[in-house]
Each structure stands twice: as structure tokens, then as C-alpha cells.
N, C-alpha and C positions, 0 to 999 in steps of 0.2 A: 504494499499499500504505500502510495507516494506521501512523503511527508512523516512517516513513521521513524521514530528514533530507535537506535540501539539501546537495549535496555540491560545490558550485562552488568554495567557498573552503577554505582549509587547516583551519581549525577544524572545518568541516563535514565534510571528509574524516576527519578524525581522530575525531569523533564517531561518524560512520558505521560506521567500522572497529570501534570499541568496541561499537557496537550489535550487528554482525555477530559478534564473538567471544565474546558472551554465550551463544551456542550451545554454547561449550566446556563449560558447566556441565551439558550434557545428553548429552555423549558418554560412554557407558559403557565401562569396562574390565572385563576378565574378574575382576579381584580384587575383593574385598568390604571394606566398612568394618567396623571392629570393633564389636561389641555391637550389631549391626544386621543384619539380613537382607536386605541390598541390595547391588547392585554400586557400586564406587567409580566416580566421574566423573573426567574428565580435569582439572577445575579443582581438585578435591580432591587428586589425586594431584600436580599441580604446586605446589599450596600445601604439602603435606607435603614434597615434595622441597626446597623453599626453606627449610623449617624445619631439614630434615636438613643442608643445606649450611651454614646459619647455625651451626649447633651443631658441625659437623666440620671446618670450614675451617682452623681453628688447631690441630686435632689431628693433622693430616698433617704430614709431615716436611717437605714443600716447600709453604709456604703459598701460596695462589692469591689472586688478585685477586677478591674476593667480589663486588663489583659486576659484573663481567664474568660471572662463574660464574652469578649470578642472572638476568642478562639471558638467557644461553644456555638456563637452565631455563625461564624463562617463555615462551620462544619455541619450544622444541624439539618441542612436541606440537601447536601451533596448526593444523598441516596436518591433523590429524584431524578438524577441523570438516567438512571435505569428503572426506577419504581415510578416515575411521573408524579406530578403533583396530584394531591387529593383534596378537592374542595372541602372545606370545614362543613358545610351543610349539605353534603352528599352521603346520606346515611349508608347506602349499599356499598359505595366505594370504600367506605372508612372500615367495613367489616374485616377486609383482609389486609388493611393498610400496614400494620406492624410486620405481617410474614413478608410482604413485598419489599418493604424497606429494610428488614433484617437481612434479607438475601441480597438486597442491592449494595449494602455496605461492605458485605464479604466480597462481592465481585469487584467493588472499587478499590478497597484499601489494601487489598492483596498486591496491588500494582506498586505500592510504596516499598522502600527498604524496610527491613523487619522492625527497626527501632521506631520508625515513623508510623508504620502500620500499628504498632501496639499503642503509641501515643493518640493516634486518631481514634482507635477503638475506645480508649479510656475516655476520651472526651465526648465521643458519641454516647457512651453508656451513661456518663454523668448527666448529660442533656436529657436522654430518655427516662432515667430514673428520677430526675427532677427534685432531688433532695438537698442539694447544696444551695447556698443563697445565689451563686452566680447562675445556676441552672435555673433558679425560680425567676431571677432578674431577666435571663434570656427568654424563658418562656412567655413572660409578661410582655416583653419587647415585641416578640413574634405577633401577639396578638393585638398589642397597641398599634404596631404599624399597619396591620391589615385593617383595623378599625378606623384609623385615621385616613387611610388611603380611600376607603369607601366613602367616608364623609368628604374628602378632597375631590371625588369624582361625582359628586351629588347623588350618591346612593344607587347609581345606575345598576351595579350588579345585584345589589338587595332586590331591586325592582324586578329584574330580568329573572332572578332565581326564586322570587316569591318569598323572600326572607322576612319574616315579621318581627316586629319590635321584641316580643318575648323570646324568640329564638336568638336574636343578637344579645339581649340581657343575659340569657342563660349562657352562651357561649363565651361571654366576657366576663363571667362571675369570678373566676379564679383570680384574675389579676386586679380588677377594680377596687377591691376591698383590701389589697395587699399592704398599702400605706396611703397616708393622707396625699401625697402628690399624685399617685395614681388614681385616687378617688376624684380629685380636683380635675385631672385631665378627662377622665372619662365623662363627667358631669358637663364639662366645657363642650366636648364634641357631641354628646347626646343632646344638648340644648340646641346646637346649630342643626343637627339632623332633624329634630322635632319642628323646629322653626320653619325650616325650608321643606318639610314634607318629603324627606329622603326615604322614609320607611315605606315598605310594601304593607298595605293594609287590605284584609280580606274584604 
């Protein structure tokens, strides 16, 4: 295959991994980008999450290790290169989400040198288990970015997928009560969405 790198040595494996994850830029999410009639991709979502984390990490009551949180964010959706994105409100697709993603990370991380493969698995597991404050923060940022993006795009995706306010409230329950900053952020965005009639109403 043209462009494929030799992967016998450490640098070769790292560069081959980086070549493979370039596909991340092509994985479409259901959310849209603001001021443009197209879907957001995973790379854009992850970059935006990193910016949210950079701005929010000192605003929360329990300060997190930003370097660790950013690592978790950068890795958390890489499995979607093989597993694809699963829309939060697609119940049927979510049934086998964990199985698909577990298989995908094995397929992807094995491309790395052994020590980096181990490190990436550790970060992946930390995010999935969601027991550390950095993992809690990263999970919250994942949902905050998506919620904010839906508001920034006037609730188009909510309307298209018939996502009601009660579903949105339930989906965002885990982070909106996590601390005062997140409560304030949620209320601010929710009030905008209500005022501008962004929610789908039966």
C-alpha cells in the first residue's frame, strides 16, 4: 500500500500509529459544527474538549491534573476509528457499544510499541472505569462539549432526532450536579435553549 511505513522499529511503529489515527478526522458525529451545515468529526470534538478542559480545570472546586485529563480526552474516542461513533440517544446502537469499542482498542493499540500500548490501555481503562477525579472530569467535559455544541447549533440535531428535554436532562445528569461551576454552566445553556425553543417537543 502506497504511503505505508516500515514498522520494524520503535519510531516506525509510532509513525504508523499516527498514520492510522489520521482516520479520526473522518469519523463523523451526529452533532454539527456551528456556522456550517455539516457534521462535526471526532478530531474536532476532541480538540474542542481539550479547550473546554483547559478553560474549566481551575474553575472546579477540586482541581484536577490537567495533563492526565488531557491524555484521557485525547485517547477516549480513538476506538471509534474502528467502532464508529455511537449517538448518545440511539438505544439500539448502544447495546453492543462496549463490545465494539473493547475490540477496537485492541486492534488499534497493538500497533504501538509495547510500553506505549500498555500506557494507552491504562489510560483507556481509567477513562472507562471513571473512578478517578481526572476521569470524572473528562467524562463531564465530553458531555458538556456535546451539550454546548447542540446549543451553539440551535438544537438542530435534537430536533432532527426528536430528543425531548427530559431525555437531555437525564443524559446530562451525571455532570450537571458534579460541582457549582458545572451547575452554573448547565443552567446558562439550558436557559438559552429554552428561550430559543431549541428542544424537540412532542
